[in-house]
N, C-alpha and C positions, 0 to 999 in steps of 0.2 A: 512603212514602207510595205506595202502588200505583196511580197515577193519578187521582186525587180528578178529575172532570170532565173526564178524558180525551177522552171521546165526542164530549164536546160543544164541546172546541175545536177536533176536527179537521175536523168538520161545517161550524166556521165559515170553518176555513182552505179546506177543499174548496170553500164557494160563491162563499166571496171571489174563488180563482182561477176558479172557474166563470163568475162575472161578468167577467170581465175577461180572455176569450178573444182579441182580439188583442193586447193585452199578454204574455198567458201564451204566442204564437207568438212575438213579441219575443224572449222572452227563452231561448226554446228554438234559436230561429236562432241568438244570441248564444252558447250554449253549443257547437252541433255546430262555430260557427264556430272557437271558442276550443280546443276539443278537438282538432279537426282539426288545427289550425295547431299544437300541441304534440306530438302523436303522431301525424299522419298519418291519411290519407283512408281506410284500410283499415279498417273496425269490427272485423273479427275478428286485428287485431296491434292496436288500440289500445279499450282495455274502458272508457275514458271516454267515449270516441265513440259505442260501441254502447250503452251506457245513454242518454247524449244521443239518440241513433237511438230506441230503444223509447220514450223519454218523449213525445219527436216523435208517434210512432206513436198513441200511446195517446192524445193529446190531437186526434188526427185531423186532425194536419198533412199535404197533398198531400207525395209520395214527390220531385216535382222541386224541393219548396221544401227538401227537408231534404236531397238531392244536391246541390243549387248551393250550400248554406251550407257542407256537407263541403269542394267544389273550392274555393268561396273561403279558406275557411280554410285551406287546405293549400297554396295560392297558384296554382291554377287562374283563378280570376276577378278582378278588381280589387275592392277595396272596402274599409270601415273596415276598420283595426285596435283590437280592442279591447284593453285590458289587462283584469288580475283584482286588485279592489284590497278588504279587508276591514276593516272598521271596528266597535269595540268601546264597548260604553258600559254604562248603567246605566237600567234605567226608574224608575215609581214601585214605591215598595216595596221597595227595593234589587235588583229583580232586573234577572239581568243578559242582558245584549242583544249578538245578534252578527249585521253584515250584509254579506251576500257580494253586492260590485256589478261589473259588466263597463263599461268608461266607455272612453270616446275622449276624456275630458276630466275631467282627475281633479278639477281645480281648482272643477268646476261642481257634481261628485258630492259632494266635502268638505262644500260648502257648503249643499248641497241637505240633505245626510245632518244635517249640524251643528244645521241649521235644524228639521225634524222632533225632535229628540230635545228640545230646549230650550225649543220651542211645545209639548209636551204632558209636561213634567213630569219630562223625560231629561235624562244629563248624556252628551256624548261622552268615551269614554275614552280611554286612549293602549294603542297594542298590544301583546297580552299581557296587559292590566288584567282580561281575563274569559274568555279564549279556554282557561286552564286548568279550566275548570267545564266544557268541553265535551268528547266523546269524537266521532271520527267512526266512525258505523255504518252497517252497512246496516237496515232497518225497515221491516217489515210490519205492518198492523193492520188485524185483522178485526173486523166489525161484532158488537156484543152478539149474544148467542145463537148464535154459531158454535161448532162444537164443539172444545170444547182437546184433546181428544183425539187428534181425526183431525190438527186443526191439530201438535201437539206431534210425531207420528208424521212426518208428513212435512217437518216443519222439523228436526229434529235428526239424522234420517238423511240430509238434504241437506247438513248442515254446518254449521245454527244452531246460536249458543252461546248463547240461552235463550229461553225462551217465558215470557211473563207474561201472569195473568188479571186486567186493572183490577179496581178496585172498580164501574166501571160496567159492566160485563160482556164491555167488548171486551177481543180477545186479540190480543197482541203477540207478534212475531218479530222476535228482534235477532240479528245476524249482524256477522263482520267484512267490510269492504265489499271484499275480495278473493273472496270465498265470494258475494256477492251474486246474482249470475246463478245460481249453482248452487243456492242457495235458494229463486230466483222458481221455476226450471224446476222445480225440486221440487214445489215449492205446485202449481203448476198442474197438472202432473201426476196429482197427487193432487185435482183438479178444484177446488181452492180458488183462492179471488180476495179477493185484500185490496182493501179499501178505499183504502189508501196502500201506496206501495209505494216506497221511495226514500233513498238514500243522504244521511245527513244527519247534523248536527253534535248529537248525542245530549246534552241537560244529563245530569253526575254527582250533582246535588242538585238539588229544585225548590223555588219559593217559590210558596205560595197565596196570590193575592190574590181578597179578597173585597168586595162593595159598590162603594164610591167610585172604590178602589182599583183593583180588577179592570178598571173601567170607561176609569179612563183609561189604565191601560197596553193595553187593546185599542186605543184611538183611536192612542196612539204607535205600536204594532205596523201597523196600519191606514196610519197616514201615511209609512209608513219602505216597507211593500208596495204604495202606488200611486207613490212613485218610479220614472222611468222605467229609472235605471241599476239599481235593484237588482234582484238575481236570488232572491235566498233572505236569509231572515230566522231566525235561532235565538233561542230564550230559555229561562230556566230557570223564568218564570211559568207557573203554571197558575193559569189563570182560572176563578173560582168562578160558572159560569152558570147 
């Protein structure tokens, strides 16, 4: 299946993120803080921090807010210490769901994630139960109508692994995480601006969910996204909208 309804799914995700700008800022501050703690406060020497800072600027976060978060993570300021936790499970229709969290209270977080799964027709699984269904990749998605030829030329020259035209007309570029910045710069140099640019856990297979099943799956995803400790939610579900 070549991305059935992918554009509708991406637009829903983007609209949901835009409507929760305050929560988006909180997530980005956490990511900058943890990235700086793990790899140092110099974005030139810390690719994860560089990516986190770029995402923060894309979300129009003030520069001093970003710098404070990086300094706090690197130990220059007092603050809360977050740990990263990943939860795995299944939603309606048997679609796999992976939830990445940053928390200062593991007990609270697992209770909230478990409740979201249970209330919305899903099941929280064990570590490793669905992780094998995902591969970490850089991903860029362009709106339907974008020139596939232009995207392909710029992306492949910059080191991308693949360029896919989905059934809905959107164009998707996939690359190795280490090549994300090079591909992003190559696309920008060609005057190409993606609607979505991120390092993500890309499903290696997809579950097409329709009707009531798709609606229930969307409710589960929204419930997880709304939890304060959740950073990212990945799923094999493609919801027919």
